[in-house]
N, C-alpha and C positions, 0 to 999 in steps of 0.2 A: 150562631154556629156552636155547637156543644163545644165547653170548654175542656173536656175529658181529653185525656190524650194528647192536648196541646204541649209544645215543646217549651219549656222555661228553662233559664239558664239562670245560675246563683252566681255571683262574682264577690268574693269575700276572703280576704287574708287569715281568718280566722277559721282553722279548720272545723272546730265544733260547731261554729255559727252555720257553715255550710253544711256540715253532716245534718243536724237537726231539722233544719230547714228544708233541703233537700229529701228528708225522710218523711217530713208532713207532706209536702207536695206530691210526692213519689204515692205516698198513700193514698191520697185523693184522686189517684189516676194520671197524672201529669209525668210527661217524660223528661226528667230532668238533668241537666249536665251541671257540674260544679268547676269553677275555674277560681284560682288562687291570688289573680293581679288583672289589671286590665288589659296587660299586655297579652297575657296568653287568652283572654277573651276577645281582644280584637284580631289576633291570628286565628281563631278560630272563625270567626265573622268572616276573615278573608278566604277562607277553604271550605266552609261547610254553609249548608243553607240555614239562614239565621233564624233564631226562635221566634217565638210567637208572644213572650214575656220575657224581659230581662230584670232580675233584683240584683242591685249593687250596693254596697257598702262605700261609705264617702274616704275614711281615712285609711289608706293601703301604701305599702312602699311603691315607689314609682309615681306612675299616673294615678292620680285619687279618681274616686268616684265622678267627680263633676265633671273633670277631663275627660273621664270613658264616656259620662253621658254627652258630651260636647262633638267627640268625633262620632258616635252613632247617629246622632241628630243628623250630620253630615253626610254620612254614608249610607243610614236606613231610618229617615224620618219619620217612618209610619211605624216603628217597632217601639212600642210603650217599655218605659223604663221607671221601675220604682226604686227611689234613692232609700238607704237604710242608714241611719246614723246613732249614736249613742250622746251626741252632741247635739240637742234639739233648741234651738234658738230663732229667733226672727229671722237673720241674716242666712243662717245656713237653710231653712226651709224655703225662703223666698229666693233664693239662689237657686235651689235645686229646680223650683218651679219655673223661674226666670229662663232656666236653660232647656227647658221641655220636658221636666220628668212628669209623668202620669200621676205619682202621688209619693207622698213621704211617708216613710214607716219608721217610727222610733223605736230603739233599741232601750231594753230589752222589749220584744216586743210578744204578744200571745200569738202562739202557732195556729191558733183557731182563724184569728185575726186577718193572720196572712194568708191562709189559705181561702179564706172568704174572698178578701182584697183580689188574688188571683184571680178567682171566679168570675169576680165582678166585672175585672178589666176585661178578659177574654171573652168576656159576654158582650161587653158594651162595643167593639168593632168602631172605635173612635176614631176619624180621619185626622191624620198629625195637621199641625197646624205651624206655622213658621214662629219663630221663636221671639217674644216682644223683645223690644229694644234694650239695651244695657244702660244701666244706671250707675252712678257714681257708689262704691262700696261704701258703709258708714258703720259706726259702731254700734252696738245693740244697746239701747235703752230698756227694754223690757226682759226681766229675769224670771224663771221658773222653770223647772223640770218635772212638776207634777202631772198627771196625764189629762187634768182640765187645760194646763197651759200649753202643751203638745196640742191639742187638739188645735187651742186658739192659734198657736203659731202657723199651723197647716190652713187654717181659714185663712189668714192674712196674707200666707204666699199666694194663695189662690185669688182673693178679691184684690190683690195689690194690681195685679194685671187687666183686670177687668174695671173698664169704664162705669162702674155701678154707684150709684147713690148706697151709702150703708149708714144704718142705723146702729150705734152702739149704746148698749145698755149695763147696767151695772150700779151697783152702791157708791156713794159717794167716797172718792178716795183709792178707788180700784185701779185708777190710770187709764181712764179713756183717753183723756189726751195724746197718752204715749202709744196708745194704739192706733189713733188717727194719724200720728206722725209716721208711723211704722207704713202704714199703707200708702200714705205719700211717697215717703223716701223709695221704698221699693216698688214704686209704679213708674211706668213711662214720663209721667210728670214731676219727677224727681226735681228735674234740675228748674222747674217753674216755682213760682210763691207758694209756700203753705201760710196761712192765713188764718187765725184764731181768734173766735169771740164769745164770750160768756153771755148770753144773752140776759141771763138774769142778773148780771152786773151792772148792766147799763140801763136806766132811767126810761121807763115806757115812752114819753115825749121824745128821748134822742136816738132810740131804737132804729127808727126809721132811717135818718140819716146816718147812721155808722153804718147801717146795712148796705142802703142805694146811692147814698151821697146827697149833695144838695149843690144849688146855684146861689151865687152871691144875691141877697136880699129876698131869700126864700121866707124866712121869718126872722124875727126880732133877734139880731146878734150874730146874724149869717153875714158875714162881712165879705167873705171871698169865698168862692166856690171849694168844696169838700168832696175829695175823692171816695166813696164808700168799700166796705169791704170786698164786694163782689167785684167790684172793677181791679182793687189791688189785686186780687187772687186770678185774675183771668190766665188763662192756660195752665192754672195750677189747681191747690185744692183749698177749699173754706172749710173750715170746723165750725160748726156751731154748736157750742155746749150749753146744757141746760136748756134743748128745745122745747121741753114743758112747759118752759114759763113765758114762753114768746106771746106777746098781747094777741087776740082776736084778730084785731084788724091789722097786723102785719102778717097773721098766717095766711090773707087771701093774696098780698102780694109775693111771697116767700113762694105759692103756689104756682103763680103764674111764671116766675122767674126758672123754678123748676122744670115747668112745663114746655116755656117757650126760648128760656135762654135769653131774655131781654125784658128790659125796666126802663122807668123814668126817674132821672134823680129828683128829689124834694125840688119843688117849683120849676122844674126843667120842663122843655119840650122835645128835646131831642132823643130819640129812642137809643138807649145803650145794649148792644150786644156783646155776650160774654161767653166765653167757653170754661167753666168752672165743674169740677167734681166736688159735690157737698157731701160733707161727713157729719151726720147731726149724732149728738149725745145726750141721753137724759139718765137721772137715777129715779125717774117716775115711771107709773103703767102708765103709757099713753093710751091702751086701750080703756083703761078705766077714766081717763078724763075726755075721752069720745064719748063714753056713755054720759058722763056729767054734762056734755055740751061744752067745756072748755077748751077741746081740742078737735080741728077740722078733722074729720075719717078721711077725706079726699087727700090731704097733706099728709097725714100718716102713710097713706096707702103710697103716695109718692117718694117718702122717704125712707120706707121700709121694704126697698127693694131686695135687700141684703142684710141681715139682723147678725150682731156678735154681740154675744152675752159675756161680760167679763164676770170671773167668779170672784166672793167675796174672800178674804185673806182665810177667813177661818175653814173655807170647804178646801184650800192648797196649803194646810199646816205645814207639809213638807219643803214648802219653797220659804219657810220663815228662815233656816239658818243661812240661806246663801243669801237672801237680801237684805238680813242685819249684818253679815260680814259686809258685804257690799256697801252698806252706807256707812259703817264704822269707818270703813277704807277711806273713803270720799271726805268722811269730815275729817280725817287724820291729814288727808292731803291739803283741805283747805285751811286747818289750822297749823299747817307745817309742823305736826307733832307725830310721835310714834303712833301706830295705831293699836288701839285697844281689843279685846275681843271677849266673847262671852265665855265665862265659865259653865261647867255641865249642868250645875243646879240653877243657875240663873236661866240658860237656853231652854231647861226642861221647863219653867215657868213661863216663857214666853210661847212654847208651843201648848200650855194650856189657857193661854189668852183669847178671848173672843175676837178681838180686834175689830172694834165696831166702826174704828176709823179706817182700817184696811192699810193699804200699802203705807198712805201718807202718814198715818198713826205710828206705823213701826219707822218709818223713815226719821219722822219729827225726834221719836224717844232716841234713837241711833244717835242723833244730832245733840241732843241735850246730855246722852252719856257720853259721848267724846269729849264735851266741855266740862262735864261736873263730877264725874267718875274719880276718885282719888286715887285709883289703882289702873295697872295695864289691864288687869283680869276683872270683870265685870261680876260681881257677885248679887244673889236675891236681894241684898239689904240695899244693893244702890239701886234697885228696881221700887222700892216702897216710896209710895206715893205719886210715881210716875205713871202707872198704868191705871187705867179708866178701872172704877171699881163696880162692881154688880154685877159683871159679867166672866170674870176668870173662874173657870171650873176645877175646882180641886180635886185630886185624885180620889178624895172618899164622898164627893159629892151623890155620885150615882146610887153608891149601895145605901146612903140614907134615905134616898129618896124611894129606893125600893123598899126599905123598911116601913117607912111611912104607907106606902101602896099597900103591904102585906097587914099592916093594923088594921087600916081601913076595911079591907075586904074581910078579915077575920072579925073585925067589931060588927059586920052587917051579917054575920052568918053564913059566909061563902064557904064553898069547898073545892077542892082540886086546884089549889092555888099554883102548886108546882108546876102543872102541867102548862097553865094560862102564863105561870112567869116565862117560863123559857119560850113560851111562844111568843111572848112579848120581846125578849131577849133575841131571840132569833130575826126578827123582823128588824129591830133597831142595827143588830150588827150586819145585817145584809143590806139594809138600806145604805148607811155608812160604807160598807166595802165597795157596792157598786157605784156609788157617788164618786169615790176614790179613784176609782179605775175606768171611770166613765163609760158605766154599763157592759164592761169587758166581765163575764160571767168565770171564765175560765181563770183570768188574773184575780177576780174576787175571792173565787175559792181557795187560789194558792193563799193569797195574805190571811184568809182565814184558817186556812188548815182543814179545808174539808173539798171533799170530791166534788166535779163538776155537777153531776148528777145530782148529790145531795142538795147542793145550790139551788139547781132547778127543782127540784121537789120542796126544797123549804119556801122559796119562792111562791108557790102554787099553794102552801098552807098558810104562809103568813100574809097573803094577801085576802083571804076569807075575813069576812066580818068578824070583828072582834066586840065583846061587849067588855065595859072597865076600861 
C-alpha cells in the first residue's frame, strides 16, 4: 500500500526531537501525532485507532521506551515500532529487537534517513512475529558510538535472534570473538555453551580431534575418549576463528556437519548428532582463497549465510577516546591503583595513529601506560617508543604530499593544477566523510559544512575518471 498519508506517532519527552521528526514526516505526507511520554501514548492507543507506525525514545520519565514497546506488543502486536536512543550499544540494540522492535534508530539521526525508514517500514507490511525467548542480561563488551559501530550493533541485534550461520570478517585485533560472544549472549542459546576454537592455533594433525573428538585407541597416544568442540557446544554456539587456515581435508568434514548436523568421532563408528550454531571468523579474503584453490567454494557458501564486517580502528577513530578511557580504567582496577587519563596532546597523537593492530593494540598500549607512565596524566612523551612506527600521520604530512605532487606536475609542464588539486581534495574529503557517516549524504554534508545538493553534485564530478 502507499505509505503517503499513513498515521505515524512520535513518542519522545524531548520537545525539540518530537518537533523536528514530526515536521520531517509531515513534509513527507504522513499524518503525525506527537506524545511526550509512554503513558500519554498508551492512553491514546486505548481511545483512538492505532497508528500504522510508531517511533519511541528509550529514556523517558515513567515507563521507558522498551516498556512501552512491551505493552504495545501485548495489545497491538502488528504495530511496527522504531526504537530511538542516543545510547547505542549491543545490549540496548539487541534488547530493542528482542522486545519486538522493527528497527533501531541511533540519535542523533539524519532526518532523511528517518523518513526513508518510515517509507520502507510502511511499505513492507510485515506480519508480526512472536517475540523470541528472553535471555539473561549481560554487560557490554563491545564499545563504540561511531556510525560504523552503530550499524554493527543493529546487525548483531537482528542476527542474534536468527539461527543463521554467521561469517565475521575483519583485520586482526578488531574484536571478532567479542562480536561472536555478543551474538551468542543475545540469542535464545545464551544459557547454552559458547565454545571457541582458533583453527590456526591447533596443529593440522590434531585439529580433527579437537573439532570432532576421538575414541580411545584411535591413534597413538589416544588413551581415552575425547569429546570434541562440536559436542561440547551442543545446543549452543561454536566459534571457529581464523577459518581461512583450516586444512583442505577438514573443510570437507566441516561442510558435512554444517549440512547434516552429524559426524563421527575420529576412530568411531557411532554417528553423533548435534544442534550447534556455527559462527566463523577470518582476517583473510576467502573469495581469493577460493580462486586460488585453498578454500572450498561450497564451504564458503555454507558459512557466508550472513556476514558481518568489523571496521578497523582507523575507520572509527571517534571511538579511540572512549576505548582508551575504558582500558585505562580496567587496568587501574586490575592493579588496584588510581586510574590514569590521557592529556589532550597525548589523545590527539592517539587520534592521528593508524592502529595497524586495531583495538588490541590500543588495549595493550593502555595497559603498558597504566603500569609505566610516571604521572596520572599521560603526555606525548609517555607514548614515545610505544606506538608502532611508520604509520602515524602527522598533521603536516598531507600538505607535504601535495607539494610533492605539484612539483612533479609542474616539472612535467602540466597546467590547470589548481582545478585538478581541488577535484582530488573534494574526492578525498567526500570519501572520508561518507565512510565516517556510513554513506549518509546529509550527515556527510553537515560534517563538511556543505549543502546536500552540493555533495550530490560533487560526488558526480569526483567519480569521473581523473589523470595523475
